[in-house]
TIRO-140993 format. One record per residue (C-alpha): x, y, z. Coordinates in steps of 0.25 Angstrom, whole numbers, plus 2048, in hexadecimal, padded with zeros to 3 digits. Example, Ala and Ser with C-alpha at 12.3 -4.5 7.8 and 13.67 -1.06 7.14 Angstrom:
% residues 2
8317EE81F;8377FC81D;
% end
This chain:
% residues 392
4D5CA4F22;4CBCA5F2D;4D3CAFF35;4D4CB8F29;4C6CB7F27;4C2CBAF35;4CCCC7F33;4C5CCBF28;4B7CC9F2D;4BACD3F39;4C1CDDF31;4B5CDEF27;4ABCDDF30;4A4CD0F2D;4A6CC9F3B;4ABCD0F48;4ADCC7F54;4A9CCDF61;4AACC9F6F;49DCC5F75;49DCC2F85;492CBAF8B;491CB6F99;4A0CB7F9A;4A2CAFF8E;4A8CB5F81;4A1CAFF75;4A4CAFF66;49BCBAF5F;49DCC3F52;499CD0F4D;496CD3F3F;49BCDFF37;493CE5F2B;499CDBF22;496CCFF2B;488CD2F2E;485CD4F1F;48BCC7F1C;483CC0F27;476CC8F22;47ACC2F13;47BCB4F18;46ECB5F21;468CBAF14;46CCAEF0B;468CA4F15;45ACABF17;459CAAF07;45CC9CF06;455C96F13;448CA0F13;446CA8F07;448C9DEFD;441C92F06;432C8EF06;42CC8EF13;438C93F1A;435C9CF26;43ECA5F2D;43CCA5F3D;444CADF49;445CAAF58;44ACB2F64;458CADF68;454CA6F74;451C97F76;447C93F82;449C87F8A;442C8AF98;44AC85FA4;448C87FB3;450C94FB2;446C9AFA8;451C9CF9D;453C9BF8F;45DC92F8B;464C91F7D;466C83F77;475C84F74;47FC78F72;48BC7FF78;489C88F84;481C92F8A;481C9FF82;47DCADF88;470CB0F90;467CBCF8B;45BCC2F92;44FCBFF8A;443CC9F8A;43BCC2F95;447CC5F9E;44DCB6F9E;45ACB1F9C;45CCA9F8F;466CA5F85;468CA7F77;466C9BF6C;470C94F64;467C8FF59;45AC93F52;455C85F50;44CC85F5B;446C92F5A;444C8FF4B;43CC83F4F;432C8AF58;42DC90F4A;42AC83F44;41BC80F49;417C8EF45;41EC8DF37;418C7FF35;40AC86F36;40EC91F2D;412C87F21;405C7EF24;40AC74F2C;413C6EF1E;421C6DF1D;42CC71F18;42FC7DF1E;43BC84F25;43EC8EF30;44AC98F2F;450CA0F3A;45ECA8F3B;462CAEF48;46CCB0F52;471CA5F5B;47BCA3F67;486C98F6C;491C99F75;49EC9AF6D;4AAC9EF74;4B1CABF70;4BCCA5F68;4B9C9DF5C;4C2C9AF50;4B6C98F46;4B3CA8F46;4A3CAAF44;4A0C9BF41;49DC99F50;498CA5F58;491CA6F64;485CAFF5C;481CAAF4E;475CABF44;46FC9EF42;468C9BF35;45EC90F37;455C8AF2D;44BC7EF30;443C77F26;438C6FF2A;435C63F20;42EC57F1F;434C4AF24;435C43F16;43BC4FF10;444C52F1C;450C4BF15;44FC51F09;44FC5FF0E;45AC5CF18;462C5AF0B;45BC66F04;460C70F0F;46EC6AF0F;46FC6DF01;468C7AF02;471C80F0D;47EC7BF06;47AC82EFA;477C8FF01;485C8EF08;48DC8CEFC;485C96EF3;48DCA1EFA;49BC9AEFB;4A7C9DEF2;4ABC8EEF5;49FC86EF6;4A7C79EF9;4ABC7FF07;49DC7AF0A;498C6CF0D;48DC64F14;490C59F1F;489C51F29;488C57F36;490C50F41;486C52F4C;480C46F51;472C4BF52;46AC3FF4B;466C49F41;46AC4CF32;473C58F33;47EC5EF29;487C69F2A;48BC73F20;49AC75F20;4A2C80F1B;4B2C80F1B;4B7C8AF25;4C6C8DF28;4C5C84F34;4BEC78F2B;4B0C74F27;4A5C79F31;496C7AF32;48FC85F2C;481C7FF2C;47AC73F31;46EC6DF2A;466C63F34;45AC5AF31;453C5AF3F;449C50F3A;43BC52F42;442C52F50;440C61F53;433C62F4E;42DC56F56;430C60F62;426C68F5F;41BC5EF5F;40FC5AF56;40EC68F51;41AC67F4B;416C5CF41;411C5EF32;408C56F2A;40EC4FF1E;404C46F17;3FCC3FF23;407C40F2D;40AC4AF37;41AC4AF38;425C54F3E;42DC5BF33;43CC59F32;444C65F35;450C69F2C;459C73F33;464C7CF2C;46EC84F37;479C8DF33;47EC9BF38;480CA9F31;48ECA8F39;492C9CF32;48DCA1F24;494CAEF25;4A2CA7F2A;4A0C9BF1E;49FCA7F14;4A9CB0F1A;4B4CA4F1A;4AECA0F0D;4B0CAEF06;4BECB1F0B;4C9CB2F01;4D6CB7EFE;4DACBCEF1;4E5CC4EEA;4E1CD0EE4;4E8CDBEDB;4E9CE9EE2;4E7CF6EDA;4F6CFAEDD;4FBCEDED7;500CE0EDF;4F6CD6EE5;4F1CD3EF3;4E9CC9EFA;4DACCDEFB;4D0CC7F05;4C2CC6EFE;4B6CC1F05;4B1CBBEF8;4A2CBAEFE;496CB5EF7;48FCC3EF2;482CBFEF9;489CBEF07;493CC9F05;490CD4F0E;490CDFF04;48ECDBEF5;495CE7EEF;49FCF2EF4;4A2D00EED;4B0D05EEC;4B4D12EE6;4C1D18EE1;4C5D23ED9;4C8D32EDD;4BAD35EDD;4B6D2AEE5;4B3D33EF2;4A8D3BEEB;4A2D37EDE;4A5D2AEDD;4A1D26EEC;493D2DEE9;491D23EDE;496D18EE6;48CD1BEF1;480D1BEE7;484D0FEE1;486D08EEF;479D0DEF2;472D08EE5;478CFAEE8;473CFAEF7;464CFDEF2;466CF1EE8;468CE8EF5;477CE7EF4;480CE9F01;48ACF3EFC;497CF7F04;49BD05F00;4A5D0AF0A;4A9D17F03;4B7D15F04;4BBD21EFC;4CBD21F00;4CCD12F00;4D5D0AEF6;4CDD01EEC;4D5CF6EF0;4D1CF8EFF;4C3CFAEFB;4C3CEBEF4;4CACE5F00;4C0CEAF09;4B3CE5F00;4BBCD7EFD;4BCCD5F0C;4AECD8F0E;4AACCEF03;4A3CD8EFA;4A1CD1EED;4A1CDEEE3;4A8CECEE5;4A3CF9EDB;4AED02ED9;4ABD10ED6;4B6D1AED0;4B6D27EC9;4B4D20EBC;4A7D1CEC1;4A3D2BEC2;4A3D2CEB3;4A0D1EEAD;496D18EB8;4A0D0CEB7;4A4D04EC5;4ACCF8EC8;4A8CECECE;4B2CE4ED5;4AFCD5ED8;4B4CD1EE6;4B8CC2EE1;4BECC5ED5;4C3CD5ED7;4BFCD6EC8;4B7CE4EC5;4ABCE6EBB;4A7CF3EB6;498CF6EB8;490D03EB5;48AD09EC2;47CD07EBD;47FCF8EBC;486CF4EC9;479CF1ED1;473CE7EC7;482CE1EC5;485CDFED3;476CD9ED7;478CD1ECA;486CCCED0;481CCAEDF;474CC3EDB;47ACB8ED2;480CB0EDE;
% end
């Protein structure tokens, strides 16, 4: 199944493997086409809405992708568990190494943010950014493990007494988030981490074609990391000055992307317009993650002129309403071939315009998952689609 998905991703422009040669080493790298880029942005937007916009006192931050660890050679060195990654020239002319995690950089904002909230907890810090690690050229898990990845990091600082409750809360919150966009929620589970790190740590797992694997890790660090800051890292709770406890959630856009690509991949039989049945591939993606929410297909003898003009105006109207519209203007393509293209891209709805639309103003809206068509007037399409895409 993974091989079929990889072929589809490459053909449709979701994910495109590329050769990345650094210091005579070939690394595992990927480019993202129009569909992949739009899907990544949708995943990031949903994570941002869940972890920043809808939370009280959670603040976004950013850091440069270099980690300073001074040594005798005056170099920047990245803290990586595997091996050295590429050197880069910094703006000050020194050599450096690219980061493999956002965690330490995020903590550099702790003191200033603590002052911002009046030296009170709880509060949180969130960051998304590029990280790097050494992964050999050939990796059988596709984009799950790449040399470049976009990490999604959330850190919550809470009082020691509330830390266990907070740890449990974020486990439930994050598992609910993953399941929310899935067609098969039972494929997600939570398990204790096998790492012998001396701290509480759980993994959120997904059932990939190669078996269960980690898509997110949530850790209870206690006060260990904040004690390194010194007394300025303390907060006053009652009469005591204490170090807050740190709850940390780490995932990546790439793992989320592969998770939902695997989750949405379906093979179904479909009737063909000329009779018979054929197996169709459908990316049955959640509408909020789908790269495009609606596609426009035209058919009929006037498709190249009058119907196409109506389609262009309709597409513009939907874009103004905030919907990503796939309007390829394929006037000579069969309706079946257009459906195939849109199903491969995961587009939930297809608007079908024909010669009759010019006389009646009626179009058909095809549902990707059921292939059923519903007749709607042109003046009602925008509200109709917004209602369907917002109820999820």
